[in-house]
N, C-alpha and C positions, 0 to 999 in steps of 0.2 A: 181307787184310787188316789185313798193314803200311800200305799205300797208305792207307785208309780214317782210321785213328786219329790223321793230322794233323788233314783236316776234322774229324774230330770233335770235336777239341781250341779247334778253332776256333770252332766252331758253340755249345759249350757255356760259352765264354769270357765271352760279353756273362752271358751270366747266373749268373755265378760274381761280373761286376765288382758287376754290380747287386744280390747280396745283401749285399755288403759299405757300399752306399750307406742312407743313413734311410730308411726307408719313405713311399711317398705316403699325401695322406690321404685317407678310405674317403669312400666314394660313397655315396650311399643314395637309394631315390627317395620322392618326395611323394609318397603316397595325396592324388585331388579333395577328400577330405573334408577334410586337414589344411591342404589349399589353401586352402578354402573358412572352416576355422578361423578360420586365419590373416586373411583380406581381410576380416572380423568383427570382428576385434580392433581390429583397425585405423578402419574405418570406426565404429565403437561412437562415440555422444557420449559425453558425459560425464555421469554423472548426475547428475538435479534433486536439487537439493534438498529436504527432507521439507513445508519450508515459504512455498513456490512455490503457488501457486495459475494451473494453466491453464487447466483447466473453470469455463465459466461456469458452471454448477451450481452451483458448490463456493462461491458467493463470495454469502456468507452475510450479513443486514445482520437491522439490529435494531427492530423496532417495539413499541409501548405493553407487550408485556409476553409478550411472546414475540418469533423467531425466522425467518426465511423466506425464501425464497427463489426461484430458479425452475427448473421441472425439464420435458423437454421428452416424457420416457418414467419411467413407475415406475422402472426401472433406477436413474437416475441419480437419480432421491426416496431409493431407497434406499439410493446411494451415500454420497448428501453430509450426511441424516438421521442416518446409522450412524456419521460418519465425524464430524460435527459433536456427537453423541450422548458421544463419546467425546470430545472435546475437554472438552463443558463439567464430565463426569463427572473428568476430571483436575483438576479448578477446587474441583472442592466443591457442582455444584450440579445438585440432579437435573432432571432431567429427564420430561415424557411423554410422552402418543404421540404422535408425528408423523404427520399427516396432509396430503392431497394430492389437491387441486383439479381439473378439467379441464380448467381455463384453466393448467395446468402452475403453482399458487404452489403451495409444498408450507409448513407452518407449522410447527414445534418451542417445541412450550410447555415452559417450564422452571418452577423456583421455587432462589431463595434462603434461606438461613437467617437472615439479616439483615432482608430485603426490599428489598435492593438490586437496584437495574434493571438488563440488561446497553443497554447503547450502543454502538455500531460508528461510527469514522472511516474515513472513504477519499482519504486523502491526495490533498492539489493539487498535479497532477506537475512546478509547478513550485520546488512547496518544493527541491528538488533538483537538481543537474548532466541534464542530458538523457545518457542511452545509457551512466548508471556507475552497474551496482548497487551498488559499495558505498559510492558515494553515497547512497543509496537507502536501501539497509542504515545506514547511518550517520547518516539523518533519521528511521530507525523507530525507531534504539535513543534518539536524544534525544525523541522524543513521548513516549514508554515509563516512561523518567524521569525525562519535565515530569509525568506522571502519576500516576507514584506518590508525587512530591513533591507533588503539592499532593491526594492525600488519597484517590483513585482510584485500582485496581487495575486494570491489566491481564488479562485471561483469556488473551486469543492474538493473533498477529504475523505476519502474513502477505504473502507478495511478492506484489504482482499484474499477472501478466504473462496478458495475455490480448488478439484482435486486435481486439476493439471497443474495448477503453481503449489510454492513453497508460499503460507503465507504471510500478504506482504499489504501493501497501500498503494493505494494510485491517489495523486492533487495533479488537479489541473488546475494553471494558471495564465493568468496575462501578462504577455511579456512584448516588445519594440521589437518589429518584423528587422528583417534583414534580409539583402541580395542573396543571399548562401545561410539555411538551416546552422551550418557548422557557427557561425559570425555571431550569429546571437547568443544574448544573456541567457542561460537555461540553468535548471536545476539539473547535475550533473554526478554519474561515476564515471571514475576512470580504477581499470582494473591491469595494470599492466603483468603482471605475474609478476613480479620484481618488486623489491619494496622500494615505493617513493621516497627522493631525496626532499628533506623539505626546506631546504635552501633552494631546494629549482621551481620547488612548488609558491613560497616569499616571494622570488624572483619574477613569477608571471601573474603576480597580480590578483590572482582571480579570489573569490569570500570563501575561504574553508569552513564550511559545514560541522565537516566532521570526517577523524578517519578511525572508524573504529580496527582497522587493519592496518599495520606497517604500508603492506599492499594495495589496499583500498581506502580510495580519496569520498566523499563526496563535496561537491565545490560548487558556485556559483557564477556564470563566466562564462565567454564564446568557448568550443568543444578543444581538451587538452587532447597531443598527440602524445608517444609514449616510442624511444628506439634504444634496444643495447645492440652495444655492438661491443665484437671480444674478434682479438688478432694475436698472433705468435711476437712481435715485436711492438715494443711502441711506436715506432716510427712510422710501420706498417699500418697501427694504430689509429697513426694522428690521420694519413692519407683514407682508410673509410671514412673515418668522421670526419673530411674536406668534403670527399664527395657527395656524404653522404645529405651532407647537410643545404651541399650550392644542387640536390634532386629538389628538396624542401622548396627552399626556395621559389628555383622555376617554377614548379609545382602550384604557389602563391601562396605558402606552408609562409608562419610566420616564427624563428629560432628565438623560445624566453633563453633558456642556460645550457649547457652542458659541466659532464662532472668527471670524470676519471676511478675510474674504481678496480681494486685489487680480484684478479680472477685468480679461484681455487681449481686451475687446473693443469697437468704434466706440462702439455704442450701452449693452451691459448690460459696463455700469462696477465693479457692485458683488456681490460677491458673500459668502455664508457658507455652513460646515459645520456642520451638526446632524452629535450624537450622543444614541443611546439604547439603555435594554436594551427587547425586544422581550415 
């Protein structure tokens, strides 16, 4: 036994030394369920804001005296009609019984206490920088502020992100009805294809919201119309201009103003721009 004691002491000495050193960190087994939960948390996208429309049947439009949209199934119809009924109720607007026809059109009737009507505005995607949600939202806020300043009441504002459309936004607002919708004060876009003369726009008296491009105008007011005319001689242009103005007036349009412009063409050198209310 005396012979074994030194050997035993040698065997125990490493254990004694380890007891004096700091403990190593503990290791635990991670189960499959925990690993899946961690992977899911990493892969999960950030929650989408509640004011973004990503389903086509949730995009609503304003008819003469009701809202309408398109749904492929009764489930989509139920989702959209329920959602927009809640939006209108929150704005103090009474809704009726929604209907859904065989062509997929659903209609949501409503009634306001003061007789105003709902109108919708779908923004032109070139009003704001492309692929820039913050710029899009800033533009949406600008439009809402302009509506309020013009005495119109915004009811809802939604970012629209659908595969069939460039990213844009839609605003639902209240305005006073007119016999013809063209005469109503609405948020509108004018894009005639040519540069829009600032003097003619000022003469129209509409509230200019934005002019992001020389040929693109966002405004609030009755619907504007624009006509460009060209001719070989000044006399011919004057004749054409008078005939067009007479035609528009006979059709119930109101002339805002006109401007003569030079044309860069070998044959047709005389031009005119004519602005009117529809």
